[in-house]
DRENDO-1510 file (C-alpha; in Angstrom, 1 decimal, always signed):
<recs>
REC; n; res; u; v; w
REC; 1; MET; -20.0; -2.8; +0.1 .
REC; 2; ARG; -18.9; -2.7; +3.5 .
REC; 3; GLY; -16.8; -6.0; +5.0 .
REC; 4; ASP; -16.4; -6.9; +8.0 .
REC; 5; GLY; -13.5; -5.9; +8.4 .
REC; 6; ASP; -14.2; -2.4; +8.3 .
REC; 7; GLY; -13.9; -0.2; +11.7 .
REC; 8; TRP; -11.3; +0.7; +14.4 .
REC; 9; VAL; -8.8; -0.8; +16.4 .
REC; 10; VAL; -7.5; +1.0; +19.3 .
REC; 11; ASP; -4.6; +0.3; +21.5 .
REC; 12; PRO; -4.7; +0.9; +25.2 .
REC; 13; ASP; -2.3; +3.8; +24.5 .
REC; 14; GLY; -4.9; +5.3; +22.2 .
REC; 15; SER; -3.6; +4.6; +18.7 .
REC; 16; ARG; -5.8; +3.9; +16.1 .
REC; 17; TYR; -5.7; +1.9; +13.2 .
REC; 18; TRP; -8.7; +1.3; +10.4 .
REC; 19; GLY; -9.2; -2.8; +10.2 .
REC; 20; ARG; -11.0; -5.0; +12.8 .
REC; 21; ASN; -8.5; -8.2; +10.9 .
REC; 22; GLY; -5.7; -6.0; +10.3 .
REC; 23; ALA; -4.7; -3.6; +7.0 .
REC; 24; ALA; -3.3; -4.4; +3.5 .
REC; 25; GLY; -1.5; -2.2; +0.9 .
REC; 26; LEU; +0.3; -3.1; -2.6 .
REC; 27; LEU; +3.6; -2.2; -3.5 .
REC; 28; LEU; +3.3; -2.1; -7.3 .
REC; 29; ARG; +6.7; -1.7; -9.2 .
REC; 30; ALA; +7.4; -1.5; -13.3 .
REC; 31; PRO; +9.8; -0.3; -14.9 .
REC; 32; LEU; +9.8; +3.3; -16.1 .
REC; 33; PRO; +10.6; +4.7; -19.6 .
REC; 34; ASP; +14.0; +6.7; -18.1 .
REC; 35; GLY; +15.2; +3.1; -17.2 .
REC; 36; SER; +14.2; +3.9; -13.5 .
REC; 37; THR; +11.8; +1.6; -11.0 .
REC; 38; GLY; +8.3; +3.2; -10.3 .
REC; 39; ILE; +6.1; +2.4; -7.2 .
REC; 40; LEU; +2.7; +3.3; -7.4 .
REC; 41; LEU; +0.6; +5.7; -4.9 .
REC; 42; GLN; -1.8; +7.0; -3.7 .
REC; 43; HIS; -1.7; +10.5; -2.2 .
REC; 44; ARG; -4.6; +10.5; +0.2 .
REC; 45; ALA; -7.8; +12.3; +0.2 .
REC; 46; VAL; -7.9; +15.6; +2.7 .
REC; 47; TRP; -10.7; +14.0; +4.8 .
REC; 48; SER; -8.9; +10.4; +5.2 .
REC; 49; HIS; -7.6; +9.6; +8.3 .
REC; 50; GLN; -3.0; +10.9; +8.0 .
REC; 51; GLY; -4.9; +12.4; +4.5 .
REC; 52; GLY; -2.3; +14.8; +2.2 .
REC; 53; THR; +0.0; +11.8; +3.3 .
REC; 54; TRP; +1.4; +9.6; +0.0 .
REC; 55; GLY; +0.8; +6.1; +0.7 .
REC; 56; LEU; +0.2; +2.9; -0.9 .
REC; 57; PRO; -3.4; +1.4; -1.5 .
REC; 58; GLY; -4.5; -0.4; +0.5 .
REC; 59; GLY; -7.5; -1.0; +4.1 .
REC; 60; ALA; -9.2; -3.1; +5.8 .
REC; 61; ARG; -8.9; -7.0; +5.8 .
REC; 62; ASP; -11.8; -8.7; +5.6 .
REC; 63; SER; -12.1; -12.5; +7.9 .
REC; 64; HIS; -12.6; -14.1; +4.9 .
REC; 65; GLU; -9.1; -12.9; +3.1 .
REC; 66; SER; -5.4; -13.0; +3.0 .
REC; 67; ALA; -3.2; -10.4; +3.1 .
REC; 68; ILE; -3.1; -10.8; -0.7 .
REC; 69; ASP; -6.2; -10.8; -1.2 .
REC; 70; THR; -6.4; -7.4; +0.3 .
REC; 71; ALA; -3.9; -5.6; -1.1 .
REC; 72; ILE; -5.0; -6.4; -4.9 .
REC; 73; ARG; -9.4; -5.8; -3.7 .
REC; 74; GLU; -8.4; -2.4; -2.4 .
REC; 75; ALA; -5.4; -1.4; -5.1 .
REC; 76; ASP; -8.4; -2.3; -7.7 .
REC; 77; GLU; -10.9; -0.3; -5.6 .
REC; 78; GLU; -8.6; +3.1; -4.9 .
REC; 79; ALA; -6.5; +3.1; -8.3 .
REC; 80; GLY; -8.7; +1.1; -10.3 .
REC; 81; ILE; -6.0; -1.6; -11.3 .
REC; 82; GLY; -8.3; -4.4; -12.4 .
REC; 83; ASP; -7.0; -6.7; -13.7 .
REC; 84; SER; -3.8; -6.2; -14.4 .
REC; 85; ALA; -1.2; -9.2; -15.0 .
REC; 86; LEU; +0.5; -8.0; -11.8 .
REC; 87; ARG; +3.1; -10.5; -10.1 .
REC; 88; VAL; +3.4; -11.6; -6.2 .
REC; 89; VAL; +6.6; -11.5; -5.2 .
REC; 90; ALA; +6.6; -11.1; -1.4 .
REC; 91; ALA; +4.0; -10.2; +1.9 .
REC; 92; ILE; +5.7; -8.4; +4.6 .
REC; 93; VAL; +4.3; -7.9; +8.3 .
REC; 94; THR; +5.5; -3.9; +8.3 .
REC; 95; HIS; +3.7; -2.9; +11.4 .
REC; 96; GLN; +2.4; -4.9; +14.3 .
REC; 97; ALA; +0.5; -2.8; +17.2 .
REC; 98; PRO; +0.5; -4.6; +20.5 .
REC; 99; SER; -3.3; -4.9; +20.2 .
REC; 100; GLY; -2.2; -7.5; +17.7 .
REC; 101; TRP; -3.1; -5.2; +14.5 .
REC; 102; THR; -1.3; -6.0; +11.9 .
REC; 103; TYR; -0.5; -4.1; +8.5 .
REC; 104; THR; +1.3; -6.5; +5.4 .
REC; 105; THR; +2.4; -4.8; +2.5 .
REC; 106; VAL; +1.7; -6.8; -0.8 .
REC; 107; ILE; +4.7; -6.4; -3.3 .
REC; 108; ALA; +3.8; -7.3; -6.6 .
REC; 109; GLU; +5.6; -6.2; -10.5 .
REC; 110; VAL; +4.2; -5.0; -13.4 .
REC; 111; ASP; +5.7; -5.3; -16.7 .
REC; 112; GLN; +4.9; -1.5; -17.0 .
REC; 113; PRO; +2.6; +0.9; -15.4 .
REC; 114; VAL; -0.7; +0.4; -15.6 .
REC; 115; ASP; -3.8; +2.8; -15.9 .
REC; 116; THR; -5.4; +4.4; -13.0 .
REC; 117; VAL; -8.4; +5.6; -11.7 .
REC; 118; ALA; -8.9; +7.4; -8.3 .
REC; 119; ASN; -11.9; +6.8; -6.3 .
REC; 120; PHE; -13.0; +9.0; -3.9 .
REC; 121; GLU; -10.6; +7.8; -1.2 .
REC; 122; SER; -7.2; +9.6; -3.6 .
REC; 123; ALA; -6.5; +13.2; -4.1 .
REC; 124; GLU; -4.0; +11.6; -7.0 .
REC; 125; LEU; -2.5; +8.4; -7.5 .
REC; 126; ARG; +0.9; +8.8; -9.4 .
REC; 127; TRP; +4.5; +6.4; -10.4 .
REC; 128; VAL; +7.4; +7.6; -8.1 .
REC; 129; ARG; +10.2; +7.0; -9.0 .
REC; 130; GLU; +11.6; +4.5; -6.2 .
REC; 131; ASP; +14.3; +6.9; -5.2 .
REC; 132; ASP; +12.4; +9.9; -5.1 .
REC; 133; ILE; +9.6; +8.4; -2.7 .
REC; 134; SER; +11.1; +9.8; +0.4 .
REC; 135; GLU; +10.8; +13.2; -1.1 .
REC; 136; LEU; +7.3; +13.2; -0.9 .
REC; 137; PRO; +5.2; +13.5; +2.9 .
REC; 138; LEU; +4.9; +10.4; +3.0 .
REC; 139; HIS; +1.8; +8.7; +5.5 .
REC; 140; PRO; +4.0; +7.7; +8.4 .
REC; 141; GLY; +3.0; +3.8; +8.7 .
REC; 142; PHE; +4.0; +4.2; +5.3 .
REC; 143; GLU; +7.8; +6.2; +6.1 .
REC; 144; ASN; +8.9; +3.7; +8.7 .
REC; 145; ALA; +8.2; +0.5; +6.6 .
REC; 146; TRP; +10.2; +1.9; +3.4 .
REC; 147; PRO; +13.7; +1.5; +4.4 .
REC; 148; MET; +13.1; -2.2; +5.2 .
REC; 149; LEU; +10.6; -2.5; +2.1 .
REC; 150; GLN; +14.1; -1.2; +0.2 .
REC; 151; GLU; +15.9; -3.5; +1.6 .
REC; 152; ARG; +13.2; -6.3; +0.8 .
REC; 153; ILE; +13.3; -5.0; -2.8 .
REC; 154; ASN; +16.8; -4.7; -3.3 .
REC; 155; ALA; +16.9; -8.5; -2.5 .
REC; 156; LEU; +14.8; -9.4; -4.7 .
REC; 157; ASP; +16.1; -6.9; -7.3 .
REC; 158; PRO; +20.0; -6.8; -7.0 .
REC; 159; ARG; +20.0; -4.6; -10.1 .
REC; 160; SER; +18.5; -1.9; -7.6 .
</recs>
């Protein structure tokens, strides 16, 4: 079912952003068996915008949704996280375009990696060690936001 947020926003310089009301994604963290912390990443399907890159499950925000609601809905649609007992710990606007379009990254935690089921928008879903994220070909928006997100994670979790 398509939401009222589906559609492109185009800035004066021609930059395109998905989501008429902005967009949001879920940065879901979990402890891994080796003692490190993992983040659930989505390898974007090659046909999608910025396809072939790694990023967060996320997408267009509908007019009636909060960024947190959007991030959780999209992560369920794209990764099948279902009713995982996740705890939202932060919501950060990680990109704001000249048009006013925003992308909000919602940081949440679970007690252990949850099982995932990829939909057609994903080539793969993977729990990736936080320390290894920069080694992947990242979605440009996520790549730009990753240093800021790491700072926020470190502030939330001084163990890092």
